[in-house]
C-alpha positions as CSV (number, residue, x, y, z in Angstrom):
1,M,-45.0,34.1,24.2
2,P,-44.2,37.4,22.1
3,E,-42.4,37.4,18.9
4,E,-39.5,38.9,17.6
5,V,-38.9,39.2,14.2
6,L,-35.2,39.3,13.7
7,F,-34.6,39.5,9.8
8,K,-37.6,39.0,6.7
9,S,-37.6,39.0,3.2
10,E,-40.3,38.2,0.9
11,N,-40.2,38.6,-2.9
12,R,-40.8,36.8,-5.9
13,Q,-38.0,34.4,-7.3
14,T,-38.0,31.5,-10.2
15,R,-37.7,28.3,-8.6
16,A,-34.0,27.6,-9.9
17,E,-33.0,31.3,-7.4
18,I,-34.9,29.8,-4.1
19,A,-33.2,26.3,-5.1
20,S,-29.8,28.2,-5.4
21,Y,-31.0,29.8,-1.7
22,L,-32.0,26.4,-0.2
23,R,-28.8,24.8,-1.2
24,A,-26.7,27.7,0.6
25,V,-28.4,27.0,3.8
26,A,-28.0,23.4,3.2
27,D,-24.5,23.6,2.8
28,K,-24.2,25.7,5.9
29,L,-26.1,22.9,8.0
30,D,-24.0,20.5,6.6
31,A,-20.9,21.8,7.7
32,G,-21.9,22.9,11.1
33,E,-21.5,26.8,10.2
34,P,-23.5,29.7,11.1
35,I,-26.4,30.7,8.6
36,T,-26.3,34.5,7.7
37,L,-28.9,36.3,6.2
38,K,-28.2,39.8,4.5
39,S,-31.2,42.0,2.8
40,G,-30.3,45.8,2.1
41,D,-29.5,47.2,5.6
42,Q,-30.9,44.1,7.4
43,T,-28.4,41.3,8.7
44,V,-29.1,38.5,11.1
45,T,-26.3,35.4,11.6
46,M,-28.1,32.2,13.6
47,E,-26.1,29.1,14.8
48,P,-28.5,26.1,14.8
49,P,-27.5,23.5,17.0
50,A,-26.6,20.3,15.9
51,S,-30.4,18.7,16.0
52,P,-32.4,21.3,15.8
53,T,-36.2,20.6,15.3
54,F,-37.2,20.9,11.6
55,E,-41.0,21.8,10.7
56,V,-42.7,21.4,7.1
57,K,-45.9,22.6,6.4
58,A,-47.9,22.7,3.6
59,E,-51.0,25.1,3.6
60,R,-53.9,26.5,1.7
61,E,-55.5,29.9,2.9
62,G,-59.2,30.8,1.7
63,P,-62.3,30.1,1.6
64,A,-62.9,26.1,1.5
65,G,-64.3,25.4,-2.1
66,S,-62.4,28.3,-3.6
67,P,-59.1,29.0,-5.3
68,G,-57.0,30.1,-2.2
69,E,-53.0,30.9,-1.7
70,L,-50.8,27.9,-1.6
71,S,-47.3,27.5,-0.2
72,V,-45.1,25.4,1.4
73,E,-42.8,25.9,4.5
74,F,-39.9,24.8,5.9
75,E,-38.7,26.0,9.6
76,L,-35.9,25.2,11.9
77,E,-36.4,25.8,15.3
78,W,-34.5,25.3,18.6
79,D,-34.0,27.0,21.9
80,E,-31.5,29.8,22.7
81,G,-28.6,27.7,24.5
82,A,-30.2,24.4,23.3
83,E,-27.7,21.7,21.9
84,D,-30.7,19.3,20.6
85,G,-34.1,19.8,19.8
86,A,-37.4,17.1,20.1
87,D,-37.5,13.9,18.0
88,A,-40.6,14.0,16.0
89,G,-40.2,11.0,13.6
90,D,-38.9,10.6,9.9
91,L,-39.5,13.1,7.2
92,E,-39.6,11.7,3.7
93,I,-39.3,14.7,0.6
94,E,-40.0,12.9,-2.9
């Protein structure tokens, strides 16, 4: 299935700045409100359903046994027009 990028922003931030963005998204999710992303002349508003699929992924990219690039990714997914996502089990973040 082809992918259409509706919005993209990537830049170095402090951990505190990133936490602030994540809190703003969490507050919108908690309130059941749309999430609007803005950067320069880009803007997109998304309305996650009540139960989207929440994917958390930790990755290491690079050759085995050598230093690589580490990442933690948080993703909300849902089908357009869908009300609920699939139940994949409990997630714990410690």
